[in-house]
mmCIF file as Biopython writes it, N, C-alpha, C and O atoms, coordinates in Angstrom:
data_model
#
loop_
_atom_site.group_PDB
_atom_site.id
_atom_site.type_symbol
_atom_site.label_atom_id
_atom_site.label_alt_id
_atom_site.label_comp_id
_atom_site.label_asym_id
_atom_site.label_entity_id
_atom_site.label_seq_id
_atom_site.pdbx_PDB_ins_code
_atom_site.Cartn_x
_atom_site.Cartn_y
_atom_site.Cartn_z
_atom_site.occupancy
_atom_site.B_iso_or_equiv
_atom_site.auth_seq_id
_atom_site.auth_asym_id
_atom_site.pdbx_PDB_model_num
ATOM 1   N N  . UNK A ? 1  ? 16.740  28.124 -93.671  1.0 0.0 1  A 1 
ATOM 2   C CA . UNK A ? 1  ? 15.814  28.304 -92.964  1.0 0.0 1  A 1 
ATOM 3   C C  . UNK A ? 1  ? 15.589  27.984 -91.719  1.0 0.0 1  A 1 
ATOM 4   O O  . UNK A ? 1  ? 14.566  28.203 -91.071  1.0 0.0 1  A 1 
ATOM 5   N N  . UNK A ? 2  ? 16.612  27.432 -91.366  1.0 0.0 2  A 1 
ATOM 6   C CA . UNK A ? 2  ? 16.531  26.460 -89.816  1.0 0.0 2  A 1 
ATOM 7   C C  . UNK A ? 2  ? 16.520  27.855 -88.769  1.0 0.0 2  A 1 
ATOM 8   O O  . UNK A ? 2  ? 15.762  28.160 -87.848  1.0 0.0 2  A 1 
ATOM 9   N N  . UNK A ? 3  ? 17.800  28.586 -89.398  1.0 0.0 3  A 1 
ATOM 10  C CA . UNK A ? 3  ? 17.608  29.667 -88.427  1.0 0.0 3  A 1 
ATOM 11  C C  . UNK A ? 3  ? 16.213  31.114 -88.479  1.0 0.0 3  A 1 
ATOM 12  O O  . UNK A ? 3  ? 16.074  31.834 -87.490  1.0 0.0 3  A 1 
ATOM 13  N N  . UNK A ? 4  ? 15.256  31.329 -89.861  1.0 0.0 4  A 1 
ATOM 14  C CA . UNK A ? 4  ? 14.385  32.279 -89.628  1.0 0.0 4  A 1 
ATOM 15  C C  . UNK A ? 4  ? 13.517  31.483 -89.011  1.0 0.0 4  A 1 
ATOM 16  O O  . UNK A ? 4  ? 13.091  31.715 -87.879  1.0 0.0 4  A 1 
ATOM 17  N N  . UNK A ? 5  ? 13.163  30.387 -89.780  1.0 0.0 5  A 1 
ATOM 18  C CA . UNK A ? 5  ? 11.508  29.745 -89.294  1.0 0.0 5  A 1 
ATOM 19  C C  . UNK A ? 5  ? 11.845  29.038 -88.008  1.0 0.0 5  A 1 
ATOM 20  O O  . UNK A ? 5  ? 12.989  28.609 -87.857  1.0 0.0 5  A 1 
ATOM 21  N N  . UNK A ? 6  ? 10.652  28.837 -86.780  1.0 0.0 6  A 1 
ATOM 22  C CA . UNK A ? 6  ? 10.524  27.899 -86.019  1.0 0.0 6  A 1 
ATOM 23  C C  . UNK A ? 6  ? 10.602  26.281 -86.796  1.0 0.0 6  A 1 
ATOM 24  O O  . UNK A ? 6  ? 10.253  25.812 -87.880  1.0 0.0 6  A 1 
ATOM 25  N N  . UNK A ? 7  ? 11.070  25.928 -85.924  1.0 0.0 7  A 1 
ATOM 26  C CA . UNK A ? 7  ? 10.801  24.648 -86.095  1.0 0.0 7  A 1 
ATOM 27  C C  . UNK A ? 7  ? 10.221  23.334 -86.397  1.0 0.0 7  A 1 
ATOM 28  O O  . UNK A ? 7  ? 10.707  22.287 -86.826  1.0 0.0 7  A 1 
ATOM 29  N N  . UNK A ? 8  ? 8.284   23.923 -85.825  1.0 0.0 8  A 1 
ATOM 30  C CA . UNK A ? 8  ? 7.095   23.459 -86.086  1.0 0.0 8  A 1 
ATOM 31  C C  . UNK A ? 8  ? 6.626   23.717 -87.745  1.0 0.0 8  A 1 
ATOM 32  O O  . UNK A ? 8  ? 6.006   22.987 -88.518  1.0 0.0 8  A 1 
ATOM 33  N N  . UNK A ? 9  ? 7.219   25.106 -87.917  1.0 0.0 9  A 1 
ATOM 34  C CA . UNK A ? 9  ? 6.629   26.066 -89.610  1.0 0.0 9  A 1 
ATOM 35  C C  . UNK A ? 9  ? 7.120   25.677 -90.623  1.0 0.0 9  A 1 
ATOM 36  O O  . UNK A ? 9  ? 6.704   25.959 -91.747  1.0 0.0 9  A 1 
ATOM 37  N N  . UNK A ? 10 ? 8.367   24.757 -90.287  1.0 0.0 10 A 1 
ATOM 38  C CA . UNK A ? 10 ? 9.529   24.624 -91.441  1.0 0.0 10 A 1 
ATOM 39  C C  . UNK A ? 10 ? 8.512   23.903 -92.960  1.0 0.0 10 A 1 
ATOM 40  O O  . UNK A ? 10 ? 8.462   24.370 -94.098  1.0 0.0 10 A 1 
ATOM 41  N N  . UNK A ? 11 ? 7.727   22.498 -92.342  1.0 0.0 11 A 1 
ATOM 42  C CA . UNK A ? 11 ? 7.280   22.200 -93.562  1.0 0.0 11 A 1 
ATOM 43  C C  . UNK A ? 11 ? 5.889   23.370 -94.470  1.0 0.0 11 A 1 
ATOM 44  O O  . UNK A ? 11 ? 5.690   23.417 -95.684  1.0 0.0 11 A 1 
ATOM 45  N N  . UNK A ? 12 ? 5.156   24.159 -93.387  1.0 0.0 12 A 1 
ATOM 46  C CA . UNK A ? 12 ? 4.317   24.917 -94.061  1.0 0.0 12 A 1 
ATOM 47  C C  . UNK A ? 12 ? 4.590   26.013 -95.003  1.0 0.0 12 A 1 
ATOM 48  O O  . UNK A ? 12 ? 3.865   26.404 -95.918  1.0 0.0 12 A 1 
ATOM 49  N N  . UNK A ? 13 ? 5.890   26.506 -94.595  1.0 0.0 13 A 1 
ATOM 50  C CA . UNK A ? 13 ? 6.707   27.371 -95.191  1.0 0.0 13 A 1 
ATOM 51  C C  . UNK A ? 13 ? 6.757   26.714 -96.456  1.0 0.0 13 A 1 
ATOM 52  O O  . UNK A ? 13 ? 6.231   27.183 -97.466  1.0 0.0 13 A 1 
ATOM 53  N N  . UNK A ? 14 ? 7.526   25.388 -96.408  1.0 0.0 14 A 1 
ATOM 54  C CA . UNK A ? 14 ? 8.390   24.395 -97.346  1.0 0.0 14 A 1 
ATOM 55  C C  . UNK A ? 14 ? 6.901   24.591 -99.062  1.0 0.0 14 A 1 
ATOM 56  O O  . UNK A ? 14 ? 6.820   24.648 -100.289 1.0 0.0 14 A 1 
ATOM 57  N N  . UNK A ? 15 ? 5.846   24.612 -97.388  1.0 0.0 15 A 1 
ATOM 58  C CA . UNK A ? 15 ? 4.404   23.721 -98.693  1.0 0.0 15 A 1 
ATOM 59  C C  . UNK A ? 15 ? 4.066   25.101 -99.552  1.0 0.0 15 A 1 
ATOM 60  O O  . UNK A ? 15 ? 3.923   25.103 -100.775 1.0 0.0 15 A 1 
ATOM 61  N N  . UNK A ? 16 ? 3.974   26.141 -98.802  1.0 0.0 16 A 1 
ATOM 62  C CA . UNK A ? 16 ? 3.905   27.825 -99.413  1.0 0.0 16 A 1 
ATOM 63  C C  . UNK A ? 16 ? 4.593   27.735 -100.797 1.0 0.0 16 A 1 
ATOM 64  O O  . UNK A ? 16 ? 4.145   27.539 -101.927 1.0 0.0 16 A 1 
ATOM 65  N N  . UNK A ? 17 ? 5.705   27.925 -100.366 1.0 0.0 17 A 1 
ATOM 66  C CA . UNK A ? 17 ? 6.539   28.130 -101.271 1.0 0.0 17 A 1 
ATOM 67  C C  . UNK A ? 17 ? 6.678   26.696 -102.277 1.0 0.0 17 A 1 
ATOM 68  O O  . UNK A ? 17 ? 7.691   27.002 -102.906 1.0 0.0 17 A 1 
ATOM 69  N N  . UNK A ? 18 ? 6.355   25.612 -102.690 1.0 0.0 18 A 1 
ATOM 70  C CA . UNK A ? 18 ? 6.051   24.946 -103.714 1.0 0.0 18 A 1 
ATOM 71  C C  . UNK A ? 18 ? 4.934   25.565 -104.544 1.0 0.0 18 A 1 
ATOM 72  O O  . UNK A ? 18 ? 4.870   25.875 -105.734 1.0 0.0 18 A 1 
ATOM 73  N N  . UNK A ? 19 ? 3.659   25.682 -103.040 1.0 0.0 19 A 1 
ATOM 74  C CA . UNK A ? 19 ? 2.582   25.893 -103.897 1.0 0.0 19 A 1 
ATOM 75  C C  . UNK A ? 19 ? 2.464   27.087 -104.894 1.0 0.0 19 A 1 
ATOM 76  O O  . UNK A ? 19 ? 1.828   27.184 -105.944 1.0 0.0 19 A 1 
ATOM 77  N N  . UNK A ? 20 ? 3.380   28.080 -104.154 1.0 0.0 20 A 1 
ATOM 78  C CA . UNK A ? 20 ? 3.418   29.405 -104.864 1.0 0.0 20 A 1 
ATOM 79  C C  . UNK A ? 20 ? 4.213   29.161 -106.374 1.0 0.0 20 A 1 
ATOM 80  O O  . UNK A ? 20 ? 3.685   29.696 -107.349 1.0 0.0 20 A 1 
ATOM 81  N N  . UNK A ? 21 ? 5.551   28.313 -106.598 1.0 0.0 21 A 1 
ATOM 82  C CA . UNK A ? 21 ? 6.152   28.504 -107.471 1.0 0.0 21 A 1 
ATOM 83  C C  . UNK A ? 21 ? 5.265   27.408 -108.562 1.0 0.0 21 A 1 
ATOM 84  O O  . UNK A ? 21 ? 5.439   27.485 -109.778 1.0 0.0 21 A 1 
ATOM 85  N N  . UNK A ? 22 ? 4.273   26.360 -107.919 1.0 0.0 22 A 1 
ATOM 86  C CA . UNK A ? 22 ? 3.552   25.514 -109.219 1.0 0.0 22 A 1 
ATOM 87  C C  . UNK A ? 22 ? 2.235   26.274 -110.023 1.0 0.0 22 A 1 
ATOM 88  O O  . UNK A ? 22 ? 1.577   26.073 -111.044 1.0 0.0 22 A 1 
ATOM 89  N N  . UNK A ? 23 ? 2.284   27.409 -108.756 1.0 0.0 23 A 1 
ATOM 90  C CA . UNK A ? 23 ? 0.981   28.544 -109.386 1.0 0.0 23 A 1 
ATOM 91  C C  . UNK A ? 23 ? 1.949   29.537 -110.449 1.0 0.0 23 A 1 
ATOM 92  O O  . UNK A ? 23 ? 1.232   29.950 -111.360 1.0 0.0 23 A 1 
ATOM 93  N N  . UNK A ? 24 ? 3.009   29.898 -110.539 1.0 0.0 24 A 1 
ATOM 94  C CA . UNK A ? 24 ? 3.685   30.679 -111.237 1.0 0.0 24 A 1 
ATOM 95  C C  . UNK A ? 24 ? 4.295   30.003 -112.447 1.0 0.0 24 A 1 
ATOM 96  O O  . UNK A ? 24 ? 4.391   30.670 -113.477 1.0 0.0 24 A 1 
ATOM 97  N N  . UNK A ? 25 ? 4.767   28.605 -112.429 1.0 0.0 25 A 1 
ATOM 98  C CA . UNK A ? 25 ? 4.783   27.874 -113.885 1.0 0.0 25 A 1 
ATOM 99  C C  . UNK A ? 25 ? 3.474   27.969 -114.530 1.0 0.0 25 A 1 
ATOM 100 O O  . UNK A ? 25 ? 3.331   28.683 -115.523 1.0 0.0 25 A 1 
ATOM 101 N N  . UNK A ? 26 ? 2.223   27.096 -113.882 1.0 0.0 26 A 1 
ATOM 102 C CA . UNK A ? 26 ? 1.518   27.198 -114.567 1.0 0.0 26 A 1 
ATOM 103 C C  . UNK A ? 26 ? 0.754   28.421 -114.824 1.0 0.0 26 A 1 
ATOM 104 O O  . UNK A ? 26 ? -0.242  28.159 -115.498 1.0 0.0 26 A 1 
ATOM 105 N N  . UNK A ? 27 ? 0.885   29.961 -114.460 1.0 0.0 27 A 1 
ATOM 106 C CA . UNK A ? 27 ? 0.443   30.886 -115.290 1.0 0.0 27 A 1 
ATOM 107 C C  . UNK A ? 27 ? 1.690   31.075 -116.160 1.0 0.0 27 A 1 
ATOM 108 O O  . UNK A ? 27 ? 1.572   32.090 -116.847 1.0 0.0 27 A 1 
ATOM 109 N N  . UNK A ? 28 ? 2.553   30.593 -116.305 1.0 0.0 28 A 1 
ATOM 110 C CA . UNK A ? 28 ? 3.799   30.757 -117.322 1.0 0.0 28 A 1 
ATOM 111 C C  . UNK A ? 28 ? 3.004   30.211 -118.823 1.0 0.0 28 A 1 
ATOM 112 O O  . UNK A ? 28 ? 2.565   30.671 -119.877 1.0 0.0 28 A 1 
ATOM 113 N N  . UNK A ? 29 ? 3.175   28.850 -118.064 1.0 0.0 29 A 1 
ATOM 114 C CA . UNK A ? 29 ? 2.674   27.879 -119.319 1.0 0.0 29 A 1 
ATOM 115 C C  . UNK A ? 29 ? 1.139   28.230 -119.997 1.0 0.0 29 A 1 
ATOM 116 O O  . UNK A ? 29 ? 0.775   27.973 -121.145 1.0 0.0 29 A 1 
ATOM 117 N N  . UNK A ? 30 ? 0.529   28.755 -119.146 1.0 0.0 30 A 1 
ATOM 118 C CA . UNK A ? 30 ? -0.832  29.783 -119.581 1.0 0.0 30 A 1 
ATOM 119 C C  . UNK A ? 30 ? -0.613  30.751 -120.797 1.0 0.0 30 A 1 
ATOM 120 O O  . UNK A ? 30 ? -1.140  30.721 -121.909 1.0 0.0 30 A 1 
ATOM 121 N N  . UNK A ? 31 ? 0.435   31.732 -120.203 1.0 0.0 31 A 1 
ATOM 122 C CA . UNK A ? 31 ? 0.427   32.482 -121.104 1.0 0.0 31 A 1 
ATOM 123 C C  . UNK A ? 31 ? 1.328   32.096 -122.620 1.0 0.0 31 A 1 
ATOM 124 O O  . UNK A ? 31 ? 1.389   32.771 -123.648 1.0 0.0 31 A 1 
ATOM 125 N N  . UNK A ? 32 ? 1.662   31.404 -122.458 1.0 0.0 32 A 1 
ATOM 126 C CA . UNK A ? 32 ? 2.542   30.782 -123.482 1.0 0.0 32 A 1 
ATOM 127 C C  . UNK A ? 32 ? 1.691   30.109 -124.246 1.0 0.0 32 A 1 
ATOM 128 O O  . UNK A ? 32 ? 1.697   30.369 -125.449 1.0 0.0 32 A 1 
ATOM 129 N N  . UNK A ? 33 ? 1.025   29.377 -123.872 1.0 0.0 33 A 1 
ATOM 130 C CA . UNK A ? 33 ? -0.202  28.799 -124.337 1.0 0.0 33 A 1 
ATOM 131 C C  . UNK A ? 33 ? -1.111  29.006 -125.347 1.0 0.0 33 A 1 
ATOM 132 O O  . UNK A ? 33 ? -1.323  28.384 -126.387 1.0 0.0 33 A 1 
ATOM 133 N N  . UNK A ? 34 ? -2.001  30.751 -124.486 1.0 0.0 34 A 1 
ATOM 134 C CA . UNK A ? 34 ? -2.952  31.709 -125.060 1.0 0.0 34 A 1 
ATOM 135 C C  . UNK A ? 34 ? -1.716  32.790 -126.066 1.0 0.0 34 A 1 
ATOM 136 O O  . UNK A ? 34 ? -2.338  33.773 -126.469 1.0 0.0 34 A 1 
ATOM 137 N N  . UNK A ? 35 ? -1.023  32.810 -126.281 1.0 0.0 35 A 1 
ATOM 138 C CA . UNK A ? 35 ? 0.056   33.848 -127.112 1.0 0.0 35 A 1 
ATOM 139 C C  . UNK A ? 35 ? -0.848  33.464 -128.297 1.0 0.0 35 A 1 
ATOM 140 O O  . UNK A ? 35 ? -1.316  32.386 -128.665 1.0 0.0 35 A 1 
ATOM 141 N N  . UNK A ? 36 ? -0.960  35.174 -128.933 1.0 0.0 36 A 1 
ATOM 142 C CA . UNK A ? 36 ? -1.829  35.166 -130.065 1.0 0.0 36 A 1 
ATOM 143 C C  . UNK A ? 36 ? -2.890  35.233 -130.362 1.0 0.0 36 A 1 
ATOM 144 O O  . UNK A ? 36 ? -3.253  35.860 -131.358 1.0 0.0 36 A 1 
ATOM 145 N N  . UNK A ? 37 ? -4.167  34.218 -129.094 1.0 0.0 37 A 1 
ATOM 146 C CA . UNK A ? 37 ? -5.086  34.385 -129.356 1.0 0.0 37 A 1 
ATOM 147 C C  . UNK A ? 37 ? -5.907  35.510 -129.571 1.0 0.0 37 A 1 
ATOM 148 O O  . UNK A ? 37 ? -6.863  35.390 -130.337 1.0 0.0 37 A 1 
ATOM 149 N N  . UNK A ? 38 ? -5.682  36.585 -129.014 1.0 0.0 38 A 1 
ATOM 150 C CA . UNK A ? 38 ? -6.369  37.461 -129.844 1.0 0.0 38 A 1 
ATOM 151 C C  . UNK A ? 38 ? -5.728  38.259 -131.065 1.0 0.0 38 A 1 
ATOM 152 O O  . UNK A ? 38 ? -4.805  39.072 -131.099 1.0 0.0 38 A 1 
ATOM 153 N N  . UNK A ? 39 ? -6.225  37.941 -131.663 1.0 0.0 39 A 1 
ATOM 154 C CA . UNK A ? 39 ? -5.816  37.990 -133.217 1.0 0.0 39 A 1 
ATOM 155 C C  . UNK A ? 39 ? -6.955  39.239 -133.864 1.0 0.0 39 A 1 
ATOM 156 O O  . UNK A ? 39 ? -8.098  39.374 -133.427 1.0 0.0 39 A 1 
ATOM 157 N N  . UNK A ? 40 ? -6.309  40.148 -135.068 1.0 0.0 40 A 1 
ATOM 158 C CA . UNK A ? 40 ? -7.733  41.272 -135.296 1.0 0.0 40 A 1 
ATOM 159 C C  . UNK A ? 40 ? -8.740  40.843 -135.512 1.0 0.0 40 A 1 
ATOM 160 O O  . UNK A ? 40 ? -9.817  41.246 -135.071 1.0 0.0 40 A 1 
ATOM 161 N N  . UNK A ? 41 ? -8.456  39.561 -136.547 1.0 0.0 41 A 1 
ATOM 162 C CA . UNK A ? 41 ? -9.320  38.728 -137.223 1.0 0.0 41 A 1 
ATOM 163 C C  . UNK A ? 41 ? -10.405 37.934 -136.695 1.0 0.0 41 A 1 
ATOM 164 O O  . UNK A ? 41 ? -11.406 37.543 -137.296 1.0 0.0 41 A 1 
ATOM 165 N N  . UNK A ? 42 ? -10.047 37.731 -135.388 1.0 0.0 42 A 1 
ATOM 166 C CA . UNK A ? 42 ? -10.899 37.109 -134.743 1.0 0.0 42 A 1 
ATOM 167 C C  . UNK A ? 42 ? -11.862 37.728 -133.486 1.0 0.0 42 A 1 
ATOM 168 O O  . UNK A ? 42 ? -12.549 37.151 -132.643 1.0 0.0 42 A 1 
ATOM 169 N N  . UNK A ? 43 ? -11.599 39.156 -133.746 1.0 0.0 43 A 1 
ATOM 170 C CA . UNK A ? 43 ? -11.751 39.927 -132.546 1.0 0.0 43 A 1 
ATOM 171 C C  . UNK A ? 43 ? -12.346 41.416 -133.034 1.0 0.0 43 A 1 
ATOM 172 O O  . UNK A ? 43 ? -12.081 42.561 -132.667 1.0 0.0 43 A 1 
ATOM 173 N N  . UNK A ? 44 ? -13.187 40.920 -133.938 1.0 0.0 44 A 1 
ATOM 174 C CA . UNK A ? 44 ? -13.439 42.165 -134.479 1.0 0.0 44 A 1 
ATOM 175 C C  . UNK A ? 44 ? -13.797 43.940 -133.767 1.0 0.0 44 A 1 
ATOM 176 O O  . UNK A ? 44 ? -13.519 45.119 -133.986 1.0 0.0 44 A 1 
ATOM 177 N N  . UNK A ? 45 ? -14.646 43.012 -132.748 1.0 0.0 45 A 1 
ATOM 178 C CA . UNK A ? 45 ? -15.222 44.405 -131.490 1.0 0.0 45 A 1 
ATOM 179 C C  . UNK A ? 45 ? -14.080 45.276 -131.257 1.0 0.0 45 A 1 
ATOM 180 O O  . UNK A ? 45 ? -14.280 46.445 -130.925 1.0 0.0 45 A 1 
ATOM 181 N N  . UNK A ? 46 ? -12.706 44.742 -131.421 1.0 0.0 46 A 1 
ATOM 182 C CA . UNK A ? 46 ? -11.411 45.298 -130.752 1.0 0.0 46 A 1 
ATOM 183 C C  . UNK A ? 46 ? -10.864 46.224 -131.708 1.0 0.0 46 A 1 
ATOM 184 O O  . UNK A ? 46 ? -9.919  46.969 -131.448 1.0 0.0 46 A 1 
ATOM 185 N N  . UNK A ? 47 ? -11.640 46.162 -133.150 1.0 0.0 47 A 1 
ATOM 186 C CA . UNK A ? 47 ? -10.781 47.282 -134.229 1.0 0.0 47 A 1 
ATOM 187 C C  . UNK A ? 47 ? -10.603 48.382 -133.678 1.0 0.0 47 A 1 
ATOM 188 O O  . UNK A ? 47 ? -9.562  49.015 -133.855 1.0 0.0 47 A 1 
ATOM 189 N N  . UNK A ? 48 ? -11.574 48.805 -132.917 1.0 0.0 48 A 1 
ATOM 190 C CA . UNK A ? 48 ? -12.025 50.889 -132.567 1.0 0.0 48 A 1 
ATOM 191 C C  . UNK A ? 48 ? -11.255 51.363 -131.267 1.0 0.0 48 A 1 
ATOM 192 O O  . UNK A ? 48 ? -11.240 52.504 -130.805 1.0 0.0 48 A 1 
ATOM 193 N N  . UNK A ? 49 ? -10.449 49.930 -130.647 1.0 0.0 49 A 1 
ATOM 194 C CA . UNK A ? 49 ? -9.538  49.457 -129.883 1.0 0.0 49 A 1 
ATOM 195 C C  . UNK A ? 49 ? -10.046 48.694 -128.408 1.0 0.0 49 A 1 
ATOM 196 O O  . UNK A ? 49 ? -11.087 48.038 -128.418 1.0 0.0 49 A 1 
ATOM 197 N N  . UNK A ? 50 ? -9.251  48.830 -127.176 1.0 0.0 50 A 1 
ATOM 198 C CA . UNK A ? 50 ? -9.866  48.312 -125.946 1.0 0.0 50 A 1 
ATOM 199 C C  . UNK A ? 50 ? -10.687 49.373 -125.154 1.0 0.0 50 A 1 
ATOM 200 O O  . UNK A ? 50 ? -11.511 48.782 -124.456 1.0 0.0 50 A 1 
ATOM 201 N N  . UNK A ? 51 ? -10.744 50.398 -125.044 1.0 0.0 51 A 1 
ATOM 202 C CA . UNK A ? 51 ? -10.670 50.916 -124.002 1.0 0.0 51 A 1 
ATOM 203 C C  . UNK A ? 51 ? -11.889 51.178 -124.438 1.0 0.0 51 A 1 
ATOM 204 O O  . UNK A ? 51 ? -12.763 50.845 -123.638 1.0 0.0 51 A 1 
ATOM 205 N N  . UNK A ? 52 ? -12.410 51.854 -125.825 1.0 0.0 52 A 1 
ATOM 206 C CA . UNK A ? 52 ? -13.853 51.550 -126.094 1.0 0.0 52 A 1 
ATOM 207 C C  . UNK A ? 52 ? -14.562 50.666 -126.026 1.0 0.0 52 A 1 
ATOM 208 O O  . UNK A ? 52 ? -15.747 50.968 -125.877 1.0 0.0 52 A 1 
ATOM 209 N N  . UNK A ? 53 ? -14.266 49.404 -126.088 1.0 0.0 53 A 1 
ATOM 210 C CA . UNK A ? 53 ? -14.483 47.839 -126.101 1.0 0.0 53 A 1 
ATOM 211 C C  . UNK A ? 53 ? -14.816 48.290 -124.816 1.0 0.0 53 A 1 
ATOM 212 O O  . UNK A ? 53 ? -16.001 48.620 -124.861 1.0 0.0 53 A 1 
ATOM 213 N N  . UNK A ? 54 ? -14.306 48.489 -123.560 1.0 0.0 54 A 1 
ATOM 214 C CA . UNK A ? 54 ? -14.499 48.408 -122.030 1.0 0.0 54 A 1 
ATOM 215 C C  . UNK A ? 54 ? -15.714 48.992 -121.432 1.0 0.0 54 A 1 
ATOM 216 O O  . UNK A ? 54 ? -16.586 48.531 -120.695 1.0 0.0 54 A 1 
ATOM 217 N N  . UNK A ? 55 ? -15.481 50.312 -122.046 1.0 0.0 55 A 1 
ATOM 218 C CA . UNK A ? 55 ? -16.640 51.315 -121.682 1.0 0.0 55 A 1 
ATOM 219 C C  . UNK A ? 55 ? -18.095 50.917 -121.994 1.0 0.0 55 A 1 
ATOM 220 O O  . UNK A ? 55 ? -19.144 51.138 -121.391 1.0 0.0 55 A 1 
ATOM 221 N N  . UNK A ? 56 ? -17.699 49.984 -123.605 1.0 0.0 56 A 1 
ATOM 222 C CA . UNK A ? 56 ? -19.138 49.687 -123.447 1.0 0.0 56 A 1 
ATOM 223 C C  . UNK A ? 56 ? -19.529 48.623 -122.810 1.0 0.0 56 A 1 
ATOM 224 O O  . UNK A ? 56 ? -20.571 48.652 -122.154 1.0 0.0 56 A 1 
ATOM 225 N N  . UNK A ? 57 ? -18.874 47.670 -122.884 1.0 0.0 57 A 1 
ATOM 226 C CA . UNK A ? 57 ? -18.948 46.341 -121.408 1.0 0.0 57 A 1 
ATOM 227 C C  . UNK A ? 57 ? -19.388 46.931 -120.245 1.0 0.0 57 A 1 
ATOM 228 O O  . UNK A ? 57 ? -20.271 46.279 -119.689 1.0 0.0 57 A 1 
ATOM 229 N N  . UNK A ? 58 ? -19.036 48.037 -119.645 1.0 0.0 58 A 1 
ATOM 230 C CA . UNK A ? 58 ? -19.190 48.805 -118.373 1.0 0.0 58 A 1 
ATOM 231 C C  . UNK A ? 58 ? -20.597 48.958 -118.536 1.0 0.0 58 A 1 
ATOM 232 O O  . UNK A ? 58 ? -21.470 48.304 -117.965 1.0 0.0 58 A 1 
ATOM 233 N N  . UNK A ? 59 ? -20.771 50.046 -119.518 1.0 0.0 59 A 1 
ATOM 234 C CA . UNK A ? 59 ? -22.201 50.667 -119.199 1.0 0.0 59 A 1 
ATOM 235 C C  . UNK A ? 59 ? -23.169 49.447 -119.640 1.0 0.0 59 A 1 
ATOM 236 O O  . UNK A ? 59 ? -24.217 49.548 -119.002 1.0 0.0 59 A 1 
ATOM 237 N N  . UNK A ? 60 ? -23.181 48.702 -120.217 1.0 0.0 60 A 1 
ATOM 238 C CA . UNK A ? 60 ? -23.996 47.715 -120.400 1.0 0.0 60 A 1 
ATOM 239 C C  . UNK A ? 60 ? -24.800 46.513 -118.792 1.0 0.0 60 A 1 
ATOM 240 O O  . UNK A ? 60 ? -25.876 45.942 -118.611 1.0 0.0 60 A 1 
ATOM 241 N N  . UNK A ? 61 ? -23.347 46.686 -117.901 1.0 0.0 61 A 1 
ATOM 242 C CA . UNK A ? 61 ? -23.460 45.881 -117.057 1.0 0.0 61 A 1 
ATOM 243 C C  . UNK A ? 61 ? -24.254 46.960 -115.992 1.0 0.0 61 A 1 
ATOM 244 O O  . UNK A ? 61 ? -25.050 46.736 -115.080 1.0 0.0 61 A 1 
ATOM 245 N N  . UNK A ? 62 ? -23.659 48.264 -116.535 1.0 0.0 62 A 1 
ATOM 246 C CA . UNK A ? 62 ? -23.913 49.660 -115.287 1.0 0.0 62 A 1 
ATOM 247 C C  . UNK A ? 62 ? -25.625 49.555 -115.254 1.0 0.0 62 A 1 
ATOM 248 O O  . UNK A ? 62 ? -26.149 49.600 -114.141 1.0 0.0 62 A 1 
ATOM 249 N N  . UNK A ? 63 ? -26.476 49.421 -116.430 1.0 0.0 63 A 1 
ATOM 250 C CA . UNK A ? 63 ? -27.405 49.208 -117.106 1.0 0.0 63 A 1 
ATOM 251 C C  . UNK A ? 63 ? -28.276 48.189 -116.421 1.0 0.0 63 A 1 
ATOM 252 O O  . UNK A ? 63 ? -29.398 48.446 -115.983 1.0 0.0 63 A 1 
ATOM 253 N N  . UNK A ? 64 ? -27.650 46.945 -116.353 1.0 0.0 64 A 1 
ATOM 254 C CA . UNK A ? 64 ? -28.230 46.092 -115.901 1.0 0.0 64 A 1 
ATOM 255 C C  . UNK A ? 64 ? -28.719 46.507 -114.614 1.0 0.0 64 A 1 
ATOM 256 O O  . UNK A ? 64 ? -29.837 46.740 -114.155 1.0 0.0 64 A 1 
ATOM 257 N N  . UNK A ? 65 ? -27.201 46.535 -114.043 1.0 0.0 65 A 1 
ATOM 258 C CA . UNK A ? 65 ? -27.349 46.515 -112.292 1.0 0.0 65 A 1 
ATOM 259 C C  . UNK A ? 65 ? -28.254 47.293 -111.864 1.0 0.0 65 A 1 
ATOM 260 O O  . UNK A ? 65 ? -28.787 47.039 -110.785 1.0 0.0 65 A 1 
ATOM 261 N N  . UNK A ? 66 ? -28.703 48.629 -112.755 1.0 0.0 66 A 1 
ATOM 262 C CA . UNK A ? 66 ? -29.729 49.879 -112.256 1.0 0.0 66 A 1 
ATOM 263 C C  . UNK A ? 66 ? -30.790 49.056 -112.661 1.0 0.0 66 A 1 
ATOM 264 O O  . UNK A ? 66 ? -31.657 48.689 -111.868 1.0 0.0 66 A 1 
ATOM 265 N N  . UNK A ? 67 ? -30.775 48.723 -113.929 1.0 0.0 67 A 1 
ATOM 266 C CA . UNK A ? 67 ? -32.637 48.045 -114.202 1.0 0.0 67 A 1 
ATOM 267 C C  . UNK A ? 67 ? -32.618 49.035 -115.463 1.0 0.0 67 A 1 
ATOM 268 O O  . UNK A ? 67 ? -33.797 49.320 -115.675 1.0 0.0 67 A 1 
ATOM 269 N N  . UNK A ? 68 ? -31.810 49.669 -116.372 1.0 0.0 68 A 1 
ATOM 270 C CA . UNK A ? 68 ? -32.395 50.010 -117.639 1.0 0.0 68 A 1 
ATOM 271 C C  . UNK A ? 68 ? -31.295 48.908 -118.944 1.0 0.0 68 A 1 
ATOM 272 O O  . UNK A ? 68 ? -30.144 48.503 -119.108 1.0 0.0 68 A 1 
ATOM 273 N N  . UNK A ? 69 ? -32.566 48.872 -119.538 1.0 0.0 69 A 1 
ATOM 274 C CA . UNK A ? 69 ? -31.800 48.429 -120.737 1.0 0.0 69 A 1 
ATOM 275 C C  . UNK A ? 69 ? -32.484 49.104 -122.108 1.0 0.0 69 A 1 
ATOM 276 O O  . UNK A ? 69 ? -33.387 49.930 -122.239 1.0 0.0 69 A 1 
ATOM 277 N N  . UNK A ? 70 ? -31.570 48.312 -123.169 1.0 0.0 70 A 1 
ATOM 278 C CA . UNK A ? 70 ? -31.505 49.832 -124.251 1.0 0.0 70 A 1 
ATOM 279 C C  . UNK A ? 70 ? -33.045 48.938 -125.339 1.0 0.0 70 A 1 
ATOM 280 O O  . UNK A ? 70 ? -33.520 49.510 -126.320 1.0 0.0 70 A 1 
#
């Protein structure tokens, strides 16, 4: 690091590396804790597939943005 990073910036580089590593660890922990949360029984709206569900969501928010409601 000393050969690549100017002396006054080394602490900043280390702080950024630590921050990124902590984010990675937290993300991994969150993924592990939430695994299996989206089961068929708890989300029947996804029975026909996620693509149809997402299209319906987008259509409803698009209608709200342009002022059209069902």
